[in-house]
C-alpha positions in Angstrom: -0.1 0.0 -0.1 1.4 3.4 -0.9 2.1 5.8 2.0 1.9 9.5 2.4 5.1 10.7 4.1 5.4 14.4 5.5 8.7 16.3 4.8 9.0 19.3 6.9 10.8 22.4 5.7 11.0 24.2 8.8 13.7 23.6 11.5 11.3 25.4 14.1 8.8 22.7 13.5 10.3 20.6 16.3 10.2 23.4 18.8 6.5 23.2 18.4 6.2 19.5 18.6 8.7 19.0 21.5 6.3 19.9 24.0 3.2 18.1 22.5 4.1 14.9 24.3 4.1 14.1 28.1 4.6 11.6 30.6 1.0 10.1 31.5 2.2 8.1 34.4 5.4 6.6 35.6 5.8 3.6 38.2 8.3 1.7 39.9 8.4 -2.0 39.2 10.7 -2.7 42.1 13.2 -1.2 44.4 15.7 -3.7 45.4 19.2 -3.4 43.8 22.1 -2.0 46.2 23.1 1.4 44.9 25.6 3.6 46.4 27.7 6.1 44.0 28.1 6.4 40.2 30.6 3.8 39.1 29.6 1.5 42.0 26.3 -0.1 40.9 25.4 -3.6 41.9 23.1 -4.5 39.3 23.1 -6.3 35.6 22.6 -4.1 32.6 21.2 -5.3 29.4 23.3 -6.7 26.5 20.5 -7.5 24.1 17.1 -9.0 24.0 13.7 -7.3 24.5 12.2 -6.8 28.2 8.8 -5.0 27.0 6.1 -6.2 24.7 2.7 -5.1 23.9 -0.5 -5.8 22.1 -3.8 -4.2 22.2 -4.3 -3.4 25.9 -1.6 -5.6 27.3 2.1 -4.8 28.3 4.2 -7.6 29.5 7.7 -6.8 31.1 10.5 -8.6 32.6 13.3 -7.6 35.1 15.6 -8.6 37.9 15.3 -8.1 41.7 17.7 -8.4 44.5 15.2 -8.2 47.6 11.7 -9.0 48.4 9.3 -7.2 45.9 5.8 -6.6 45.6 4.1 -6.4 41.9 0.4 -5.4 42.3 -1.0 -7.6 45.0 1.8 -10.2 44.8 4.9 -10.3 47.0 7.9 -12.3 45.9 10.3 -13.4 48.5 14.0 -13.5 47.1 15.3 -17.3 46.9 18.6 -16.6 45.5 21.1 -13.6 45.3 19.1 -12.4 42.1 15.7 -13.5 40.9 13.6 -12.4 37.9 10.1 -11.4 37.3 7.5 -11.5 34.5 4.7 -9.0 35.0 1.6 -8.3 32.8 0.2 -4.7 33.0 -2.9 -2.9 31.5 -2.0 0.3 29.5 -2.8 2.5 32.7 0.2 0.8 34.5 -1.9 -1.5 36.7 -0.4 -5.2 37.3 -2.9 -7.8 36.2 -0.5 -10.6 37.2 3.1 -11.6 37.9 5.4 -14.6 38.1 8.6 -15.1 40.0 11.4 -16.7 38.0 14.1 -18.6 39.8 16.9 -19.3 37.5 20.0 -18.9 39.5 21.7 -16.5 36.8 22.0 -12.6 36.8 20.7 -12.9 33.1 17.3 -11.4 32.8 14.8 -12.9 30.4 13.2 -11.6 27.1 9.6 -11.2 26.4 7.2 -11.2 23.5 3.5 -11.2 23.1 1.8 -12.9 20.1 -1.3 -12.1 18.3 -3.6 -14.1 20.5 -2.2 -12.2 23.5 -0.3 -15.2 24.8 2.9 -14.1 26.6 6.5 -16.0 25.9 9.4 -15.5 27.9 12.9 -16.9 27.0 16.1 -16.8 29.3 19.0 -18.8 30.7 18.9 -21.0 33.7 21.5 -22.8 35.7 20.7 -26.0 37.5 17.0 -25.7 37.5 14.3 -23.3 36.6 11.2 -22.5 38.7 8.2 -20.6 37.5 5.0 -21.5 39.4 6.9 -24.6 40.4 9.8 -26.4 38.9 9.9 -26.4 35.1 13.3 -27.9 34.3 15.9 -29.6 36.3 19.6 -30.3 35.3 21.2 -33.6 35.7 24.0 -32.3 37.5 25.2 -29.2 39.3 26.4 -26.0 37.5 24.9 -27.1 34.2 22.9 -24.5 32.3 20.3 -24.1 29.3 18.2 -21.8 27.5 14.4 -21.9 27.9 11.2 -20.9 26.5 7.9 -20.6 28.4 4.4 -19.6 27.2 1.5 -18.4 29.2 -2.1 -17.6 28.4 -3.3 -13.9 28.8 -4.6 -14.9 32.1 -1.4 -16.3 33.2 -1.9 -20.0 32.8 0.9 -22.1 31.7 0.8 -23.6 28.3 4.1 -25.1 27.4 7.8 -25.0 28.0 10.9 -25.9 25.9 14.6 -26.1 26.8 18.0 -26.7 25.2 20.1 -29.6 26.5 22.1 -28.2 29.5 25.9 -27.7 29.2 28.8 -27.3 31.7 30.6 -24.1 32.0 30.7 -20.6 33.2 27.1 -18.9 32.9 28.4 -15.5 33.1 30.7 -15.8 29.9 29.0 -18.6 27.8 25.4 -17.2 27.4 24.0 -13.6 27.3 20.5 -12.4 27.2 18.4 -14.1 24.5 16.0 -12.2 22.1 12.6 -13.6 21.5 9.9 -12.6 18.9 6.7 -14.1 17.6 5.2 -14.0 13.9 1.7 -13.4 12.8 1.1 -17.4 13.0 2.2 -17.6 16.7 5.5 -19.2 15.9 8.2 -18.4 18.5 11.9 -17.3 17.4 14.7 -17.2 19.9 18.2 -16.0 19.2 21.1 -15.7 21.6 25.0 -16.5 21.6 26.9 -19.6 22.8 30.4 -21.1 23.2 31.2 -24.8 22.8 27.9 -26.7 22.2 24.3 -25.8 21.8 21.7 -28.5 21.6 18.1 -28.0 21.2 15.5 -30.8 20.1 18.4 -33.3 19.3 20.1 -30.6 16.8 23.6 -29.7 18.1 25.5 -26.6 17.2 29.2 -26.2 17.8 31.9 -23.4 18.2 35.2 -23.1 19.8 36.7 -19.9 21.4 34.5 -17.4 19.7 30.8 -17.3 20.4 28.3 -17.8 17.8 24.5 -17.2 17.4 21.9 -19.8 17.8 18.5 -19.3 16.3 15.5 -21.6 17.1 11.9 -21.6 15.8 9.2 -23.2 17.9 5.5 -23.3 16.7 2.6 -22.0 18.6 1.9 -25.6 20.3 5.4 -25.6 21.6 7.1 -28.0 19.0 10.5 -27.2 17.7 10.7 -26.7 14.2 14.3 -25.9 13.3 17.7 -24.9 14.9 20.6 -23.1 13.0 23.7 -21.0 13.6 24.4 -17.7 12.3 27.3 -15.1 12.9 31.0 -14.6 12.1 33.1 -17.6 12.9 36.4 -15.3 13.2 35.1 -13.0 16.1 32.8 -13.2 19.1 29.2 -12.6 18.3 27.3 -10.5 21.0 24.3 -8.4 21.8 21.9 -10.2 19.6 18.7 -8.5 18.7 16.0 -10.0 16.6 13.0 -8.9 14.5 10.4 -10.9 12.5 8.2 -9.4 9.9 4.7 -10.2 8.9 6.1 -12.2 5.9 8.0 -14.3 8.1 11.4 -13.0 7.4 13.9 -12.8 10.4 16.4 -10.1 10.9 19.3 -10.4 13.3 21.6 -7.5 14.4 24.7 -8.4 16.4 28.1 -7.0 17.4 31.4 -8.5 16.5 34.1 -8.2 19.2 37.1 -9.8 20.9 36.2 -9.6 24.6 36.4 -7.2 26.4 37.5 -4.9 23.5 37.6 -3.7 20.9 34.3 -3.5 19.0 34.8 -4.8 15.4 31.6 -3.5 13.9 27.9 -4.7 13.6 26.3 -7.2 11.1 22.8 -7.7 10.0 21.6 -11.0 8.7 18.3 -11.7 7.1 16.8 -15.3 7.0 13.7 -16.7 5.5 11.0 -18.5 7.5 12.8 -21.6 7.1 15.9 -20.4 8.8 18.1 -19.9 5.4 20.3 -17.0 5.1 19.3 -14.6 2.4 22.1 -12.0 3.0 24.5 -10.7 5.6 25.6 -7.0 5.5 28.4 -5.4 7.5 26.6 -1.8 7.6 28.1 -0.2 10.7 32.0 -0.4 10.9 34.4 -0.5 14.0 33.7 1.9 16.8 29.9 1.4 17.5 28.6 -0.7 20.5 25.9 -3.1 20.1 22.9 -2.1 18.0 19.0 -2.6 18.2 16.8 -2.9 15.3 13.3 -2.6 13.9 11.6 -3.2 10.6 8.8 -1.3 8.8 5.9 -2.7 6.6 8.2 -2.5 3.6 10.9 -4.5 5.5 13.2 -1.6 5.7 15.6 -2.0 8.6 16.4 0.8 11.2 19.3 0.3 13.4 20.6 2.4 16.4 23.6 2.1 18.5 26.2 4.4 20.5 29.4 5.4 19.1 32.4 7.2 20.9 34.7 7.6 18.0 34.4 8.5 14.4 32.7 5.5 12.5 31.8 4.6 9.0 28.2 3.6 8.4 28.3 2.3 4.7 29.9 5.3 2.9 28.8 7.7 5.3 31.2 9.1 8.1 29.6 10.0 11.4 31.8 12.0 13.8 31.8 12.5 17.4 34.1 13.9 20.2 32.4 12.7 23.5 29.9 10.2 22.3 26.6 10.0 20.2 23.6 7.9 19.1 23.2 6.9 15.5 20.2 6.0 13.5 20.6 4.2 10.1 18.2 2.9 7.4 18.9 -0.3 5.5 16.6 -1.5 2.6 15.2 -5.1 2.4 18.1 -6.1 0.1 20.9 -5.1 2.9 21.8 -1.8 1.2 22.2 1.4 3.4 19.7 4.3 2.4 21.0 6.8 5.0 22.9 7.2 8.4 22.9 9.9 10.9 23.5 11.1 14.4 20.5 11.8 16.3 21.9 12.7 19.7 25.6 14.0 20.7 26.9 14.8 24.1 28.3 18.3 23.9 30.2 17.6 27.0 31.2 14.3 28.7 29.6 13.4 31.8 30.8 11.5 34.9 28.5 8.5 34.2 29.0 5.4 32.0 26.7 4.6 29.0 25.2 1.2 29.6 23.9 -1.3 27.3 22.3 -0.3 23.8 19.9 2.3 22.8 16.5 0.7 21.9 14.0 1.4 19.0 10.6 0.6 18.1 8.1 1.5 15.2 4.5 2.7 15.8 1.4 1.4 13.8 1.5 4.7 11.8 5.3 3.8 11.0 6.9 6.5 13.1 10.3 5.5 14.9 11.0 6.0 18.4 14.4 5.9 19.8 15.5 5.7 23.5 19.0 6.1 24.9 21.1 7.3 27.9 23.1 10.4 28.0 25.8 11.7 30.4 26.7 15.3 30.2 25.1 18.0 28.1 23.3 16.4 25.0 22.2 18.0 21.8 19.2 16.4 19.6 19.3 16.5 15.8 16.7 18.6 14.5 15.3 19.8 17.8 15.8 23.0 19.8 15.5 21.0 23.1 18.8 21.5 25.1 19.7 20.5 28.6 21.1 23.6 30.5 23.7 21.8 32.7 25.6 18.5 32.8 23.3 15.7 33.8 22.6 12.0 33.7 19.3 11.1 31.9 17.5 9.1 29.3 16.0 10.6 26.1 13.2 9.4 23.9 12.9 10.6 20.4 10.3 10.2 17.9 11.4 10.4 14.2 9.8 9.7 10.8 11.0 7.1 8.2 13.3 9.7 6.6 15.2 10.2 10.0 13.8 13.7 10.5 13.1 14.3 14.4 9.4 14.9 15.3 9.9 15.4 19.0 12.4 14.6 21.8 11.6 14.2 25.6 14.0 13.3 28.6 13.9 11.8 31.7 16.0 13.9 34.2 17.9 13.4 37.4 16.3 15.3 40.4 19.2 14.4 42.9 22.9 13.4 42.7 24.3 10.8 42.7 22.1 9.1 40.3 21.8 7.1 37.3 19.3 6.0 34.7 19.3 4.1 31.4 16.6 2.6 29.2 16.2 -1.1 28.9 13.1 -1.4 26.6 10.6 0.5 24.4 7.4 -0.3 22.6 4.4 1.6 21.3 0.6 1.0 21.2 -1.9 1.2 18.3 -2.8 4.9 19.4 0.7 6.2 18.8 1.7 6.2 22.7 5.1 4.8 23.8 6.0 2.7 26.8 9.5 3.0 28.3 11.2 0.7 30.8 14.5 1.1 32.5 16.7 1.1 35.5 17.6 3.9 37.8 19.1 4.8 41.0 18.5 8.0 42.8 15.6 10.5 42.1 14.3 11.2 38.6 11.6 13.3 37.0 9.1 11.9 34.7 7.3 15.1 33.8 5.5 15.9 36.9 6.0 12.6 38.7 9.1 12.0 40.7 10.4 8.5 41.2 12.9 7.8 44.1 14.9 4.7 44.3 17.5 5.8 46.7 19.3 4.3 48.7 18.5 1.5 46.4 18.3 1.0 42.5 15.0 -0.1 40.8 13.1 -0.5 37.6 10.7 1.9 36.2 7.8 1.8 33.5 6.3 4.9 32.1 3.7 5.8 29.4 4.3 8.8 27.0 1.4 10.2 25.1 0.5 13.2 23.2 -1.7 16.4 23.7 -2.1 19.8 22.1 -2.5 20.9 18.4 0.4 22.1 16.3 0.7 23.5 12.9 2.9 21.6 10.4 3.9 23.0 7.1 5.5 21.0 4.3 5.3 18.8 1.3 3.2 15.6 1.1 4.1 13.0 -1.7 3.4 9.4 -2.4 6.4 7.4 -1.4 6.1 4.9 -4.3 9.1 2.7 -3.5 8.5 2.8 0.3 12.3 4.1 0.8 11.4 7.0 3.2 13.1 9.5 0.9 11.5 12.1 -1.5 12.8 11.1 -5.0 12.8 13.2 -8.2 10.5 10.7 -9.8 8.0 11.0 -7.2 5.4 13.9 -7.8 4.5 15.8 -4.7 1.2 17.4 -3.9 0.9 21.1 -3.5 2.0 22.7 -0.3 -0.4 22.0 2.6 -0.8 23.2 6.2 -1.8 20.3 8.5 -3.4 20.7 11.9 -2.5 17.6 13.9 -3.6 16.5 17.3 -2.7 13.1 19.1 -0.6 12.1 16.1 -3.8 12.0 13.8 -4.6 14.3 10.9 -7.7 16.4 11.6 -7.9 18.7 8.8 -6.2 20.2 6.1 -6.1 23.2 3.8 -5.0 22.9 0.3 -3.2 25.8 -1.8 -3.9 25.8 -5.5 -5.2 22.3 -5.9 
């Protein structure tokens, strides 16, 4: 289907839209990890995976806790040094139900919701896995495996699958898996492994360098296939997965030799049978792990941090103190464009954790969230932070990479830290942001305080007000997000928008 795309002519536009969105609510999910001063945090930060998923009126989240916590009307008693949780919320932030996950690892599980509103979580366990009772038990101590568990919308257990368990160091052999579902309810799990990974009697092997496993399970819990992906000469880390309506699978991953340096990032596209269609090294050395999302035309949008000048395709992106990139790659693996969307003008005292996160809304607008330390500047926006701060930003952009608005989560006290772990959106154009923080932070008019402990937050960002937007509208015939010479634009228009929807328009010389 052809789509209408708005290209804005005026830089001042972002100053109008920057304040048209706000935090509707913000809630703490737990308050349990010890926190003292910046640089001395006792918690696990994300390497990959997705910890927040939504469909219709449901939000599913996962996280870690280090002490007894209460989610809704359920209290979970810590059984190990670190436990995890799965919680289902409505879109007003109310907990519908929650599960305690005892896996004996500091690796947080990932979550997805299918079209029938069933919830799938995937993670790593050592020795045994408990969710509503024991699900898996290893044959010997210190063995570990990768699991997938499916629940109904009301929290009833449906099925569980696990890899064979392996001996080894769970902190170095496995990182967070990434899980997604397709329109038929099939489940896809991707993660990295060293030595041997066996799932449903299919074994994958590697030696020193970690590789990527990819597993497909049907909606009834029956394994369909298992395959290995990645660069055999480097370790493959920070794996993120996306599955399209057509069943194509896109993986983004970082190549590195632990602990440094980073050797660039790759994207691999596979079909629904698990066959590799292409692999592209789009982002060169210098960028950390990347997250990805696809639009309806299967263009891929990538985001990541970089702390030195890097090459993205034939585009050079420069930075002095750190930046966040956004790149667009078409369905054939070719770079369309790349740009820096946020730059720290001055370095901060904090450390940038994990990777930025990206999502795409039903109306094909992109949102990126990331952490900043220092004074940030956002491309295409007049929003500036007056003094050095620790914070998280969320920015909405169109498919051509132009900023629509930017909002920030700011620290209210020092010492403090905050970083995002997940981002998703609903059918109405609202966004939901999950993260971890210590200290006190402002979410619009709401202040959350996690000091002297660190905790997780969940917040909703929606839109209000009416803004005038002037620009060109054209039919994007090839769905590449760019106005091409062959594409004839309509005459100049003035649009009034409210809540992200077009209310009216006035033509000029139709």
